[in-house]
N, CA, C and O atoms as a MOPAC input file, in Angstrom:
PM7 MOZYME 1SCF
protein

 N    121.35400 1    79.06900 1    50.93000 1
 C    121.61200 1    80.20600 1    51.76800 1
 C    120.38400 1    81.09100 1    51.76600 1
 O    119.84700 1    81.40600 1    50.70400 1
 N    119.94100 1    81.48900 1    52.92400 1
 C    118.78300 1    82.36200 1    53.02700 1
 C    119.21700 1    83.79500 1    52.84800 1
 O    120.15800 1    84.27400 1    53.48100 1
 N    118.50600 1    84.45900 1    51.97100 1
 C    118.79500 1    85.86400 1    51.76000 1
 C    117.69000 1    86.68100 1    52.38700 1
 O    116.54300 1    86.23500 1    52.40600 1
 N    117.98900 1    87.86400 1    52.90200 1
 C    116.92300 1    88.71800 1    53.43300 1
 C    116.00900 1    89.12400 1    52.30300 1
 O    116.46200 1    89.33800 1    51.17800 1
 N    114.75000 1    89.22900 1    52.58600 1
 C    113.75300 1    89.63000 1    51.60000 1
 C    113.92700 1    91.10700 1    51.30300 1
 O    113.96700 1    91.93500 1    52.21400 1
 N    114.02800 1    91.42300 1    50.06000 1
 C    114.08600 1    92.81400 1    49.64100 1
 C    113.01100 1    93.03600 1    48.61900 1
 O    112.71200 1    92.14300 1    47.82600 1
 N    112.44300 1    94.16600 1    48.62000 1
 C    111.43200 1    94.50700 1    47.62600 1
 C    112.05500 1    95.42400 1    46.60600 1
 O    112.72600 1    96.40300 1    46.93200 1
 N    111.81300 1    95.07600 1    45.36500 1
 C    112.32100 1    95.91000 1    44.29300 1
 C    111.18000 1    96.18300 1    43.34900 1
 O    110.42000 1    95.27500 1    43.01300 1
 N    111.05100 1    97.38700 1    42.92800 1
 C    109.97500 1    97.76200 1    42.02300 1
 C    110.19800 1    97.24200 1    40.61200 1
 O    109.24700 1    97.11900 1    39.84100 1
 N    111.42700 1    96.93900 1    40.26800 1
 C    111.69800 1    96.51500 1    38.90300 1
 C    111.57600 1    95.01200 1    38.70500 1
 O    111.74400 1    94.55200 1    37.57600 1
 N    111.30200 1    94.24100 1    39.70500 1
 C    111.15500 1    92.79600 1    39.59900 1
 C    109.73100 1    92.44200 1    39.96700 1
 O    109.22700 1    92.84000 1    41.01800 1
 N    109.08300 1    91.68300 1    39.08300 1
 C    107.71000 1    91.27800 1    39.34600 1
 C    107.70100 1    90.19400 1    40.40500 1
 O    108.54800 1    89.30100 1    40.41800 1
 N    106.73200 1    90.29100 1    41.28400 1
 C    106.59700 1    89.27800 1    42.32300 1
 C    105.93800 1    88.05200 1    41.71200 1
 O    105.06000 1    88.18700 1    40.85900 1
 N    106.34200 1    86.86000 1    42.13000 1
 C    105.71700 1    85.66200 1    41.56400 1
 C    104.28100 1    85.51900 1    42.03500 1
 O    103.94100 1    85.87300 1    43.16400 1
 N    103.43400 1    84.98600 1    41.13800 1
 C    102.04700 1    84.70900 1    41.49600 1
 C    101.96700 1    83.30800 1    42.05200 1
 O    102.92900 1    82.54400 1    41.97900 1
 N    100.83300 1    82.97700 1    42.60200 1
 C    100.65500 1    81.66800 1    43.20200 1
 C    100.86900 1    80.55100 1    42.17500 1
 O    101.32000 1    79.46900 1    42.54900 1
 N    100.55700 1    80.78100 1    40.88600 1
 C    100.71000 1    79.73500 1    39.88800 1
 C    102.12000 1    79.67800 1    39.31900 1
 O    102.37200 1    78.92600 1    38.37700 1
 N    103.04200 1    80.45500 1    39.87100 1
 C    104.42300 1    80.43800 1    39.43000 1
 C    104.70500 1    81.44300 1    38.34400 1
 O    105.86700 1    81.65800 1    38.00000 1
 N    103.67800 1    82.07000 1    37.78800 1
 C    103.85900 1    83.06900 1    36.73800 1
 C    104.42300 1    84.33700 1    37.34400 1
 O    103.98000 1    84.76700 1    38.40900 1
 N    105.35500 1    84.91400 1    36.70500 1
 C    105.94600 1    86.15600 1    37.18600 1
 C    105.18900 1    87.35500 1    36.70400 1
 O    105.60400 1    88.48600 1    36.96000 1
 N    104.10100 1    87.15100 1    36.02100 1
 C    103.28300 1    88.26800 1    35.60800 1
 C    103.63400 1    88.79000 1    34.24400 1
 O    103.04200 1    89.77600 1    33.80400 1
 N    104.55200 1    88.18800 1    33.56600 1
 C    104.89100 1    88.58400 1    32.21200 1
 C    105.25500 1    90.03600 1    32.12500 1
 O    106.26300 1    90.46500 1    32.68600 1
 N    104.43500 1    90.80700 1    31.41900 1
 C    104.75900 1    92.20400 1    31.22500 1
 C    104.09200 1    93.12200 1    32.24100 1
 O    104.15800 1    94.34600 1    32.12400 1
 N    103.46500 1    92.53800 1    33.21100 1
 C    102.82400 1    93.37900 1    34.22500 1
 C    103.86200 1    94.14400 1    35.02900 1
 O    104.93400 1    93.64200 1    35.36800 1
 N    103.50600 1    95.32200 1    35.30000 1
 C    104.37800 1    96.14200 1    36.15400 1
 C    104.21000 1    95.67600 1    37.59200 1
 O    103.09500 1    95.37500 1    38.01800 1
 N    105.23400 1    95.61800 1    38.29800 1
 C    105.17400 1    95.24600 1    39.69200 1
 C    104.91900 1    96.49000 1    40.53500 1
 O    105.51300 1    97.54200 1    40.30100 1
 N    104.06000 1    96.36500 1    41.48600 1
 C    103.85400 1    97.46500 1    42.42800 1
 C    104.43000 1    97.02700 1    43.75700 1
 O    104.20500 1    95.90800 1    44.21700 1
 N    105.14900 1    97.89900 1    44.34000 1
 C    105.75200 1    97.49100 1    45.61600 1
 C    104.68500 1    97.22400 1    46.66300 1
 O    103.64600 1    97.88300 1    46.70400 1
 N    104.95700 1    96.27500 1    47.47700 1
 C    104.04700 1    95.97000 1    48.58200 1
 C    104.05800 1    97.13800 1    49.54500 1
 O    105.08500 1    97.79000 1    49.73200 1
 N    102.92200 1    97.40100 1    50.15400 1
 C    102.90900 1    98.50900 1    51.10800 1
 C    103.85700 1    98.21300 1    52.25800 1
 O    104.00100 1    97.07700 1    52.71000 1
 N    104.48200 1    99.25900 1    52.70000 1
 C    105.40400 1    99.11700 1    53.81900 1
 C    104.63000 1    98.68700 1    55.04900 1
 O    103.52800 1    99.16900 1    55.31000 1
 N    105.21700 1    97.78300 1    55.79100 1
 C    104.50300 1    97.35800 1    57.00400 1
 C    104.33500 1    98.54000 1    57.95100 1
 O    105.23500 1    99.36200 1    58.12300 1
 N    103.17800 1    98.59800 1    58.54600 1
 C    102.93500 1    99.67400 1    59.50600 1
 C    103.22200 1    99.14000 1    60.89000 1
 O    102.96900 1    97.97800 1    61.20700 1
 N    103.74400 1   100.00300 1    61.67700 1
 C    104.05400 1    99.60900 1    63.05000 1
 C    102.84400 1    99.86100 1    63.92400 1
 O    102.12600 1   100.84700 1    63.76100 1
 N    102.64300 1    98.97200 1    64.82900 1
 C    101.55300 1    99.15300 1    65.77500 1
 C    101.89500 1   100.33300 1    66.67300 1
 O    103.05100 1   100.50500 1    67.06100 1
 N    100.90000 1   101.14300 1    67.00500 1
 C    101.19500 1   102.26100 1    67.90300 1
 C    101.66300 1   101.72800 1    69.25700 1
 O    101.18200 1   100.71400 1    69.76100 1
 N    102.60300 1   102.44600 1    69.80600 1
 C    103.12800 1   102.01500 1    71.09200 1
 C    102.08300 1   102.22600 1    72.17600 1
 O    101.47800 1   103.29300 1    72.28500 1
 N    101.89200 1   101.21100 1    72.95100 1
 C    100.96300 1   101.31400 1    74.07100 1
 C    101.65700 1   102.07500 1    75.19600 1
 O    102.87600 1   102.00700 1    75.35400 1
 N    100.86900 1   102.78600 1    75.96000 1
 C    101.41600 1   103.49500 1    77.10400 1
 C    101.94300 1   102.47600 1    78.09800 1
 O    101.22700 1   101.56600 1    78.51600 1
 N    103.16900 1   102.63600 1    78.46000 1
 C    103.79200 1   101.71800 1    79.40800 1
 C    104.05000 1   102.49000 1    80.68400 1
 O    104.67500 1   103.55100 1    80.67800 1
 N    103.56600 1   101.94700 1    81.75300 1
 C    103.80100 1   102.60600 1    83.03700 1
 C    105.22700 1   102.34300 1    83.47100 1
 O    105.73500 1   101.22500 1    83.37700 1
 N    105.84600 1   103.38000 1    83.93900 1
 C    107.20800 1   103.26300 1    84.42300 1
 C    107.16000 1   103.04100 1    85.92600 1
 O    106.79600 1   103.94500 1    86.67900 1
 N    107.52200 1   101.84900 1    86.36400 1
 C    107.43500 1   101.59400 1    87.81500 1
 C    108.39200 1   102.45000 1    88.63200 1
 O    108.23100 1   102.58300 1    89.84500 1
 N    109.39200 1   103.03300 1    87.96700 1
 C    110.34000 1   103.87300 1    88.69900 1
 C    109.94100 1   105.33700 1    88.70000 1
 O    110.56200 1   106.15400 1    89.37900 1
 N    108.90500 1   105.66900 1    87.94200 1
 C    108.47400 1   107.06500 1    87.87800 1
 C    107.88000 1   107.46600 1    89.22400 1
 O    107.16200 1   106.68300 1    89.84400 1
 N    108.17100 1   108.66100 1    89.66900 1
 C    107.62000 1   109.09700 1    90.95900 1
 C    106.10500 1   109.27300 1    90.86400 1
 O    105.57000 1   109.67800 1    89.83100 1
 N    105.46000 1   108.97000 1    91.92800 1
 C    104.01500 1   109.16400 1    92.00000 1
 C    103.78300 1   110.60300 1    92.40400 1
 O    104.29700 1   111.06400 1    93.42300 1
 N    103.02200 1   111.29500 1    91.61600 1
 C    102.76800 1   112.70500 1    91.87500 1
 C    101.32200 1   112.83800 1    92.33400 1
 O    100.38600 1   112.53600 1    91.59300 1
 N    101.16400 1   113.28500 1    93.53800 1
 C     99.83200 1   113.48600 1    94.08100 1
 C     99.30700 1   114.83800 1    93.62300 1
 O    100.06800 1   115.79500 1    93.48300 1
 N     98.02000 1   114.90900 1    93.39300 1
 C     97.47500 1   116.20700 1    93.00000 1
 C     97.58600 1   117.20100 1    94.14800 1
 O     97.50600 1   116.83600 1    95.32100 1
 N     97.76600 1   118.42900 1    93.79100 1
 C     97.85000 1   119.47900 1    94.79600 1
 C     96.43300 1   119.79900 1    95.26100 1
 O     95.54900 1   120.11000 1    94.46300 1
 N     96.24900 1   119.71600 1    96.54200 1
 C     94.94400 1   120.00500 1    97.11900 1
 C     95.08200 1   121.25000 1    97.97000 1
 O     95.86700 1   121.28900 1    98.91700 1
 N     94.33500 1   122.23400 1    97.63100 1
 C     94.36500 1   123.47900 1    98.39400 1
 C     93.11000 1   123.51300 1    99.27100 1
 O     91.98100 1   123.54700 1    98.78200 1
 N     93.35400 1   123.50200 1   100.58000 1
 C     92.24300 1   123.53400 1   101.52000 1
 C     91.77800 1   124.96800 1   101.71300 1
 O     92.57400 1   125.90600 1   101.68000 1
 N     90.50900 1   125.11600 1   101.91000 1
 C     89.97900 1   126.43600 1   102.23400 1
 C     90.26100 1   126.71900 1   103.70200 1
 O     90.57100 1   125.80800 1   104.46900 1
 N     90.15500 1   127.96100 1   104.08200 1
 C     90.36100 1   128.32800 1   105.48200 1
 C     89.33000 1   127.61200 1   106.35500 1
 O     89.63900 1   127.18300 1   107.46600 1
 N     88.12800 1   127.48900 1   105.85500 1
 C     87.08200 1   126.78700 1   106.60900 1
 C     87.47300 1   125.33200 1   106.85100 1
 O     87.26300 1   124.81000 1   107.94700 1
 N     88.03700 1   124.67200 1   105.84200 1
 C     88.45400 1   123.27700 1   105.99700 1
 C     89.60700 1   123.15900 1   106.99100 1
 O     89.67100 1   122.20400 1   107.76500 1
 N     90.50100 1   124.11600 1   106.96600 1
 C     91.62700 1   124.09800 1   107.91100 1
 C     91.09900 1   124.28500 1   109.33500 1
 O     91.51500 1   123.58800 1   110.26100 1
 N     90.18000 1   125.23300 1   109.49300 1
 C     89.58400 1   125.46800 1   110.80700 1
 C     88.87600 1   124.19800 1   111.28900 1
 O     89.02700 1   123.80300 1   112.44500 1
 N     88.11000 1   123.56400 1   110.41000 1
 C     87.39100 1   122.34300 1   110.78100 1
 C     88.34700 1   121.22100 1   111.15400 1
 O     88.05800 1   120.42800 1   112.05000 1
 N     89.49200 1   121.15100 1   110.46600 1
 C     90.46400 1   120.10900 1   110.81900 1
 C     91.01200 1   120.34000 1   112.22300 1
 O     91.25500 1   119.38700 1   112.96300 1
 N     91.20700 1   121.60900 1   112.59200 1
 C     91.65900 1   121.91600 1   113.95500 1
 C     90.58000 1   121.52800 1   114.96000 1
 O     90.88000 1   120.94700 1   116.00300 1
 N     89.34300 1   121.84300 1   114.65400 1
 C     88.24300 1   121.51500 1   115.57000 1
 C     88.14300 1   120.00000 1   115.78400 1
 O     87.87700 1   119.54200 1   116.89500 1
 N     88.35500 1   119.23500 1   114.72100 1
 C     88.30300 1   117.76900 1   114.84700 1
 C     89.45000 1   117.22900 1   115.70200 1
 O     89.31300 1   116.17600 1   116.32400 1
 N     90.55700 1   117.92800 1   115.73600 1
 C     91.73000 1   117.46000 1   116.48800 1
 C     91.72300 1   117.88500 1   117.95100 1
 O     92.57300 1   117.43900 1   118.72200 1
 N     90.79600 1   118.72400 1   118.34200 1
 C     90.81600 1   119.24600 1   119.70900 1
 C     90.89700 1   118.15600 1   120.76100 1
 O     91.67300 1   118.28400 1   121.70800 1
 N     90.12000 1   117.08800 1   120.62800 1
 C     90.12100 1   116.05300 1   121.66600 1
 C     91.26200 1   115.05600 1   121.50000 1
 O     91.80700 1   114.58200 1   122.49600 1
 N     91.63400 1   114.72900 1   120.26700 1
 C     92.67600 1   113.72500 1   120.05800 1
 C     94.08500 1   114.29700 1   120.06400 1
 O     95.02300 1   113.62100 1   120.48600 1
 N     94.24500 1   115.52800 1   119.60500 1
 C     95.57200 1   116.14700 1   119.53500 1
 C     95.42300 1   117.65500 1   119.75200 1
 O     95.53400 1   118.44100 1   118.81100 1
 N     95.17200 1   118.04600 1   121.00100 1
 C     94.91500 1   119.46400 1   121.25900 1
 C     96.08900 1   120.37500 1   120.90400 1
 O     95.88100 1   121.52400 1   120.51400 1
 N     97.31000 1   119.88100 1   121.03300 1
 C     98.47700 1   120.71300 1   120.68200 1
 C     98.46800 1   121.03900 1   119.18600 1
 O     98.77100 1   122.16500 1   118.79300 1
 N     98.12300 1   120.06100 1   118.36100 1
 C     98.04800 1   120.30200 1   116.91700 1
 C     96.91500 1   121.27400 1   116.60800 1
 O     97.06100 1   122.16300 1   115.76900 1
 N     95.79100 1   121.10300 1   117.28600 1
 C     94.65500 1   122.01100 1   117.07700 1
 C     95.05600 1   123.44000 1   117.45000 1
 O     94.75400 1   124.38400 1   116.72100 1
 N     95.73500 1   123.59400 1   118.58400 1
 C     96.17100 1   124.93600 1   119.00200 1
 C     97.14800 1   125.55100 1   118.00000 1
 O     97.10000 1   126.75300 1   117.73600 1
 N     98.02700 1   124.72800 1   117.45000 1
 C     98.98700 1   125.23200 1   116.45500 1
 C     98.26600 1   125.71300 1   115.19500 1
 O     98.61900 1   126.74700 1   114.62800 1
 N     97.26700 1   124.96700 1   114.76500 1
 C     96.49200 1   125.37900 1   113.58000 1
 C     95.73100 1   126.65900 1   113.87900 1
 O     95.72800 1   127.59400 1   113.07800 1
 N     95.08600 1   126.69400 1   115.03800 1
 C     94.35000 1   127.91100 1   115.41700 1
 C     95.29400 1   129.12200 1   115.46800 1
 O     94.92700 1   130.21600 1   115.03900 1
 N     96.50400 1   128.92100 1   115.99100 1
 C     97.45600 1   130.02800 1   116.08900 1
 C     97.82600 1   130.55300 1   114.70100 1
 O     97.93200 1   131.76400 1   114.50400 1
 N     98.02100 1   129.65000 1   113.74400 1
 C     98.32800 1   130.08000 1   112.37800 1
 C     97.17400 1   130.87800 1   111.78100 1
 O     97.37700 1   131.92000 1   111.15900 1
 N     95.97300 1   130.37600 1   111.97900 1
 C     94.80700 1   131.08600 1   111.44200 1
 C     94.59900 1   132.41500 1   112.15600 1
 O     94.24200 1   133.40800 1   111.52200 1
 N     94.81500 1   132.44600 1   113.44900 1
 C     94.60700 1   133.66800 1   114.23200 1
 C     95.60500 1   134.75700 1   113.84700 1
 O     95.33700 1   135.94200 1   114.04400 1
 N     96.72500 1   134.37000 1   113.31100 1
 C     97.73300 1   135.35300 1   112.90100 1
 C     97.29500 1   136.13500 1   111.65700 1
 O     97.87500 1   137.17100 1   111.33500 1
 N     96.27900 1   135.63700 1   110.97000 1
 C     95.78800 1   136.31700 1   109.76800 1
 C     94.77700 1   137.38900 1   110.10400 1
 O     94.70700 1   137.87600 1   111.23300 1
 N     93.99700 1   137.74600 1   109.10400 1
 C     92.94900 1   138.75300 1   109.27300 1
 C     91.60100 1   138.13900 1   108.94400 1
 O     91.52100 1   137.06300 1   108.35200 1
 N     90.56100 1   138.82400 1   109.32700 1
 C     89.22500 1   138.41000 1   108.93300 1
 C     88.52300 1   137.56000 1   109.95900 1
 O     89.00000 1   137.34800 1   111.07400 1
 N     87.36900 1   137.08100 1   109.53800 1
 C     86.50500 1   136.36000 1   110.47800 1
 C     87.10800 1   135.03500 1   110.93600 1
 O     86.89700 1   134.62500 1   112.07700 1
 N     87.85100 1   134.36300 1   110.06500 1
 C     88.45400 1   133.09900 1   110.49700 1
 C     89.55100 1   133.33600 1   111.52000 1
 O     89.76500 1   132.50200 1   112.40000 1
 N     90.23600 1   134.43500 1   111.42200 1
 C     91.25000 1   134.76800 1   112.43600 1
 C     90.56300 1   134.99400 1   113.77500 1
 O     91.04900 1   134.54700 1   114.81400 1
 N     89.43800 1   135.68700 1   113.74600 1
 C     88.68300 1   135.92200 1   114.98300 1
 C     88.18700 1   134.60900 1   115.57400 1
 O     88.31400 1   134.37600 1   116.77600 1
 N     87.62300 1   133.75500 1   114.73200 1
 C     87.12800 1   132.46100 1   115.21400 1
 C     88.25700 1   131.60600 1   115.77500 1
 O     88.09300 1   130.93000 1   116.79100 1
 N     89.40500 1   131.64400 1   115.10400 1
 C     90.53400 1   130.83000 1   115.55400 1
 C     91.08100 1   131.31300 1   116.89200 1
 O     91.40000 1   130.50100 1   117.76100 1
 N     91.19000 1   132.62400 1   117.06400 1
 C     91.68400 1   133.16700 1   118.33200 1
 C     90.72400 1   132.82900 1   119.46900 1
 O     91.15200 1   132.46500 1   120.56400 1
 N     89.44600 1   132.95000 1   119.20700 1
 C     88.44800 1   132.60200 1   120.22400 1
 C     88.51100 1   131.10100 1   120.53700 1
 O     88.45400 1   130.70700 1   121.70200 1
 N     88.62700 1   130.26300 1   119.49300 1
 C     88.70200 1   128.81100 1   119.69500 1
 C     89.93600 1   128.43200 1   120.49900 1
 O     89.88500 1   127.52400 1   121.32900 1
 N     91.04200 1   129.12300 1   120.25800 1
 C     92.25300 1   128.88800 1   121.05100 1
 C     91.97500 1   129.13900 1   122.52600 1
 O     92.31200 1   128.32400 1   123.38500 1
 N     91.35700 1   130.27700 1   122.80100 1
 C     91.04100 1   130.61800 1   124.19000 1
 C     90.12700 1   129.59300 1   124.83500 1
 O     90.34200 1   129.19400 1   125.98000 1
 N     89.10700 1   129.16600 1   124.10400 1
 C     88.16300 1   128.17000 1   124.64500 1
 C     88.84800 1   126.83100 1   124.91000 1
 O     88.62000 1   126.19800 1   125.94100 1
 N     89.68300 1   126.41300 1   123.97200 1
 C     90.36800 1   125.12900 1   124.14100 1
 C     91.33000 1   125.17600 1   125.32700 1
 O     91.41600 1   124.21600 1   126.09400 1
 N     92.04100 1   126.26900 1   125.47900 1
 C     92.94300 1   126.38200 1   126.63300 1
 C     92.14600 1   126.37500 1   127.93200 1
 O     92.59100 1   125.80100 1   128.92600 1
 N     90.98100 1   127.00300 1   127.93400 1
 C     90.14000 1   127.00700 1   129.13000 1
 C     89.66800 1   125.58300 1   129.44900 1
 O     89.69900 1   125.16100 1   130.60500 1
 N     89.23100 1   124.84300 1   128.41800 1
 C     88.78100 1   123.46000 1   128.62100 1
 C     89.90400 1   122.57400 1   129.14100 1
 O     89.65300 1   121.63100 1   129.89200 1
 N     91.12600 1   122.86400 1   128.75300 1
 C     92.27300 1   122.07200 1   129.18800 1
 C     92.75100 1   122.47700 1   130.57300 1
 O     93.67100 1   121.86500 1   131.11700 1
 N     92.13300 1   123.50300 1   131.14800 1
 C     92.52100 1   123.95000 1   132.47600 1
 C     93.69700 1   124.90700 1   132.46900 1
 O     94.25600 1   125.20400 1   133.52500 1
 N     94.07600 1   125.38400 1   131.32500 1
 C     95.17700 1   126.34300 1   131.19400 1
 C     94.59600 1   127.75600 1   131.24200 1
 O     94.51800 1   128.45300 1   130.23100 1
 N     94.19700 1   128.14700 1   132.43200 1
 C     93.45600 1   129.39900 1   132.60100 1
 C     94.26300 1   130.64400 1   132.27400 1
 O     93.70900 1   131.61100 1   131.75200 1
 N     95.53300 1   130.64400 1   132.56400 1
 C     96.34100 1   131.82200 1   132.23200 1
 C     96.41800 1   132.03100 1   130.71400 1
 O     96.28300 1   133.15200 1   130.22300 1
 N     96.63800 1   130.93400 1   129.98300 1
 C     96.69000 1   131.04400 1   128.52200 1
 C     95.32600 1   131.44400 1   127.96600 1
 O     95.23600 1   132.27400 1   127.06200 1
 N     94.26800 1   130.84900 1   128.51100 1
 C     92.90800 1   131.18000 1   128.04900 1
 C     92.62300 1   132.65400 1   128.28100 1
 O     92.09500 1   133.34200 1   127.40700 1
 N     92.97700 1   133.12900 1   129.46100 1
 C     92.74000 1   134.54100 1   129.79700 1
 C     93.49900 1   135.46000 1   128.82600 1
 O     92.94300 1   136.44800 1   128.34600 1
 N     94.74500 1   135.14000 1   128.54300 1
 C     95.55400 1   135.96300 1   127.63300 1
 C     94.95900 1   135.96400 1   126.22100 1
 O     94.91500 1   137.00900 1   125.57200 1
 N     94.50800 1   134.81900 1   125.74700 1
 C     93.96000 1   134.73300 1   124.38500 1
 C     92.62700 1   135.47000 1   124.27300 1
 O     92.39700 1   136.20300 1   123.31100 1
 N     91.74500 1   135.27200 1   125.26200 1
 C     90.44100 1   135.93300 1   125.21300 1
 C     90.57800 1   137.44200 1   125.41200 1
 O     89.82600 1   138.22500 1   124.83300 1
 N     91.53600 1   137.83400 1   126.22800 1
 C     91.80200 1   139.25900 1   126.43000 1
 C     92.34400 1   139.87500 1   125.13600 1
 O     92.01300 1   141.01500 1   124.81100 1
 N     93.16000 1   139.14100 1   124.40500 1
 C     93.68800 1   139.63100 1   123.12500 1
 C     92.58200 1   139.71100 1   122.06900 1
 O     92.62800 1   140.55300 1   121.17200 1
 N     91.60600 1   138.84000 1   122.18500 1
 C     90.50000 1   138.81800 1   121.22100 1
 C     89.70200 1   140.12200 1   121.24500 1
 O     89.37700 1   140.67700 1   120.19500 1
 N     89.39200 1   140.60000 1   122.43500 1
 C     88.45700 1   141.73800 1   122.56300 1
 C     88.91900 1   143.03000 1   121.88600 1
 O     88.12800 1   143.61800 1   121.14900 1
 N     90.13900 1   143.50200 1   122.08700 1
 C     90.51300 1   144.73200 1   121.37500 1
 C     90.75700 1   144.50500 1   119.87400 1
 O     90.59800 1   145.41300 1   119.05800 1
 N     91.13700 1   143.30000 1   119.54500 1
 C     91.40600 1   143.01800 1   118.13100 1
 C     90.12400 1   142.85500 1   117.32500 1
 O     90.05900 1   143.27300 1   116.16900 1
 N     89.10900 1   142.25400 1   117.92600 1
 C     87.82200 1   142.02000 1   117.25600 1
 C     86.68300 1   142.48100 1   118.16500 1
 O     85.87000 1   141.66100 1   118.59200 1
 N     86.61100 1   143.77200 1   118.46700 1
 C     85.60900 1   144.25100 1   119.43000 1
 C     84.17300 1   143.99400 1   118.97100 1
 O     83.28700 1   143.81100 1   119.80500 1
 N     83.93800 1   143.97700 1   117.69400 1
 C     82.58700 1   143.69100 1   117.19700 1
 C     82.45200 1   142.27700 1   116.67300 1
 O     81.51600 1   141.96300 1   115.93800 1
 N     83.39400 1   141.42200 1   117.05500 1
 C     83.37300 1   140.03800 1   116.57300 1
 C     82.18300 1   139.26200 1   117.08900 1
 O     81.59300 1   139.60900 1   118.11200 1
 N     81.83600 1   138.21400 1   116.37300 1
 C     80.67700 1   137.39300 1   116.75500 1
 C     80.82500 1   136.76200 1   118.13100 1
 O     79.82300 1   136.44500 1   118.77100 1
 N     82.03100 1   136.57800 1   118.59100 1
 C     82.26100 1   135.93800 1   119.88700 1
 C     82.66100 1   136.91800 1   120.98400 1
 O     83.09500 1   136.49700 1   122.05700 1
 N     82.52300 1   138.20700 1   120.73300 1
 C     82.94000 1   139.20400 1   121.72800 1
 C     82.15800 1   139.04200 1   123.03400 1
 O     82.74800 1   139.06300 1   124.11400 1
 N     80.83900 1   138.88400 1   122.94200 1
 C     80.03800 1   138.71400 1   124.16900 1
 C     80.45100 1   137.44400 1   124.91900 1
 O     80.56100 1   137.44600 1   126.14500 1
 N     80.67800 1   136.36800 1   124.17300 1
 C     81.09900 1   135.12000 1   124.81300 1
 C     82.48000 1   135.26300 1   125.43700 1
 O     82.74200 1   134.69400 1   126.49700 1
 N     83.35600 1   136.00800 1   124.79900 1
 C     84.69900 1   136.23000 1   125.36000 1
 C     84.58100 1   136.97600 1   126.68700 1
 O     85.27200 1   136.64500 1   127.65100 1
 N     83.69500 1   137.99500 1   126.73800 1
 C     83.47700 1   138.71500 1   128.00700 1
 C     82.97700 1   137.76000 1   129.08800 1
 O     83.46600 1   137.79500 1   130.21700 1
 N     82.02100 1   136.92200 1   128.75800 1
 C     81.47200 1   135.97800 1   129.74300 1
 C     82.52600 1   135.01000 1   130.24300 1
 O     82.62700 1   134.75100 1   131.44200 1
 N     83.32400 1   134.46700 1   129.30100 1
 C     84.36600 1   133.52500 1   129.70300 1
 C     85.42700 1   134.18500 1   130.58400 1
 O     85.92600 1   133.58300 1   131.53500 1
 N     85.76100 1   135.43000 1   130.25000 1
 C     86.73500 1   136.15100 1   131.09200 1
 C     86.18400 1   136.38300 1   132.48800 1
 O     86.93600 1   136.34600 1   133.46100 1
 N     84.87800 1   136.62300 1   132.60400 1
 C     84.26000 1   136.78900 1   133.93600 1
 C     84.39800 1   135.48900 1   134.73800 1
 O     84.66100 1   135.52100 1   135.94000 1
 N     84.22100 1   134.35800 1   134.07100 1
 C     84.35100 1   133.06300 1   134.75800 1
 C     85.78500 1   132.78500 1   135.16600 1
 O     86.03300 1   132.08700 1   136.14800 1
 N     86.72600 1   133.33100 1   134.41400 1
 C     88.14500 1   133.08700 1   134.72900 1
 C     88.68800 1   133.99100 1   135.81600 1
 O     89.82000 1   133.79400 1   136.25800 1
 N     87.90800 1   134.99200 1   136.27200 1
 C     88.40600 1   135.90700 1   137.30500 1
 C     88.25500 1   135.30800 1   138.66400 1
 O     88.62000 1   135.93400 1   139.65900 1

């Protein structure tokens, strides 16, 4: 009958020559160490994408890139940016007006460029807005 191996400090372990060591004290064998667990990927774990925060400049550039392929999306992005404050809001409102003019939507272009002037009278595109409005008359 096979018995499970047990270690006892009071029983000497046999030596290779069959000697039990006589009066030698037995020292317990070191406890087996477990191998460290390797990192296991969980195939069911959700994939978490890093959060990427775009700058206003990157958002504006993404709208500019979409003007020819998806002008409605570009206009929506410009409208969101134009609702804010600062130079990007001014650029976005002006870009909206220009894009509507290029698309032949003169009434919308006129309304956007007209809104630009009192809101950003000293804006970088104020002179261009005046010129474009002259062309739309």
